C-alpha positions in Angstrom: -17.1 -47.7 -69.7 -17.9 -50.3 -67.0 -19.1 -50.1 -63.4 -17.8 -51.9 -60.3 -19.5 -55.1 -61.4 -17.9 -55.2 -64.9 -21.2 -54.2 -66.6 -21.2 -51.3 -69.0 -23.1 -48.3 -67.9 -25.7 -49.0 -70.6 -26.5 -52.4 -69.0 -24.5 -54.5 -71.5 -22.9 -57.6 -69.8 -19.5 -58.8 -70.7 -19.2 -62.2 -72.3 -18.0 -63.6 -69.0 -21.0 -62.2 -67.2 -23.3 -63.5 -69.9 -21.9 -67.0 -69.5 -22.5 -66.9 -65.7 -26.0 -65.4 -66.1 -26.8 -68.3 -68.5 -25.5 -70.8 -65.9 -27.5 -69.2 -63.1 -30.7 -69.2 -65.2 -30.1 -72.9 -66.2 -28.7 -73.7 -62.8 -31.3 -76.3 -61.6 -30.4 -78.4 -64.7 -26.6 -78.0 -64.2 -25.0 -80.4 -61.8 -22.9 -78.6 -59.2 -19.2 -78.9 -59.4 -17.8 -80.1 -56.0 -15.9 -77.4 -54.2 -15.3 -76.0 -50.7 -16.6 -72.6 -49.8 -14.1 -70.5 -48.0 -15.0 -67.1 -46.5 -11.8 -65.0 -46.3 -13.3 -62.3 -44.1 -10.0 -60.3 -44.0 -9.8 -60.1 -47.8 -13.6 -59.8 -48.1 -14.2 -62.6 -50.5 -16.0 -65.9 -50.6 -14.0 -68.4 -52.7 -14.9 -71.7 -54.3 -11.9 -73.8 -53.7 -10.8 -77.2 -55.0 -7.8 -78.6 -53.2 -5.6 -75.5 -52.8 -6.9 -73.7 -55.9 -9.5 -71.0 -55.9 -11.8 -71.6 -59.0 -14.2 -68.7 -58.4 -15.1 -66.0 -56.0 -17.6 -63.4 -54.8 -16.0 -60.3 -53.2 -17.9 -58.3 -50.6 -17.7 -55.5 -48.1 -19.3 -55.5 -44.7 -20.8 -52.1 -44.0 -21.7 -50.5 -40.6 -25.1 -52.2 -40.2 -23.5 -55.7 -40.7 -24.9 -55.9 -44.2 -22.8 -57.5 -47.0 -22.4 -55.7 -50.3 -21.9 -58.4 -52.9 -19.9 -57.1 -55.8 -19.0 -59.4 -58.7 -19.3 -63.2 -59.1 -16.4 -64.7 -61.0 -15.5 -68.2 -62.1 -12.4 -69.2 -64.0 -13.3 -70.1 -67.6 -12.4 -73.8 -67.4 -14.9 -74.2 -64.6 -17.9 -72.4 -66.2 -21.1 -74.2 -67.1 -20.4 -76.7 -64.3 -22.7 -75.1 -61.7 -20.0 -73.3 -59.8 -21.5 -69.8 -60.0 -24.9 -71.1 -59.1 -23.7 -73.1 -56.1 -21.3 -70.4 -55.0 -24.1 -67.8 -54.8 -26.4 -70.3 -53.1 -23.8 -71.2 -50.5 -22.9 -67.5 -49.9 -26.6 -66.6 -49.4 -27.1 -69.6 -47.1 -24.2 -68.4 -45.0 -25.6 -64.8 -45.0 -28.9 -66.2 -43.8 -27.3 -68.4 -41.1 -25.5 -65.3 -39.8 -28.7 -63.3 -39.7 -27.5 -60.7 -42.1 -28.8 -59.1 -45.3 -27.2 -58.2 -48.6 -27.0 -55.4 -51.1 -26.6 -57.2 -54.4 -24.6 -55.0 -56.7 -23.6 -58.1 -58.8 -26.0 -58.7 -61.7 -25.3 -62.4 -61.5 -26.4 -62.5 -57.8 -29.5 -60.4 -58.8 -30.4 -62.9 -61.5 -29.9 -65.8 -59.2 -32.3 -64.3 -56.6 -34.9 -63.5 -59.4 -34.9 -67.2 -60.3 -34.7 -68.4 -56.7 -37.2 -66.1 -54.8 -36.7 -68.0 -51.6 -33.6 -65.8 -51.2 -35.4 -62.5 -51.8 -35.8 -61.9 -48.1 -32.0 -61.5 -47.8 -32.0 -58.3 -50.0 -31.8 -55.3 -47.7 -34.9 -53.3 -48.2 -33.2 -49.9 -47.5 -30.1 -50.7 -49.6 -31.1 -53.4 -52.2 -28.3 -52.6 -54.7 -28.7 -52.4 -58.4 -32.3 -52.3 -59.5 -33.5 -55.4 -61.3 -33.1 -54.6 -64.9 -32.8 -56.3 -68.2 -29.2 -56.7 -69.1 -28.1 -57.0 -72.7 -25.5 -59.5 -73.7 -22.6 -58.2 -75.7 
């Protein structure tokens, strides 16, 4: 059984999540694929877009205090290991910072990115941080 992020309840990541976690951990060594960041605030998703095609996304909800709840980073398989997930998360968090908001990071990939990029730790909402940092097992 999986939760809203696609992780199993026992903390096992899906193969797709494992691939994105690996990219985020190795991110500084992976050149970023060039894409535009589009925030579709009506749909509640940040999208990585090339031309007219979305190649990845990060859905979110805005809750009453203006905080964004970040759910599940996704990148189409043919665009993985090209820095898309890393750059998508970085740009989303930069946008959150520019807007003076905080996040609740439910997505394990976002949590891993922040663990490896502590300059973004201040964006985690202290009252509602999201999923606790934990060791995920790859399936």
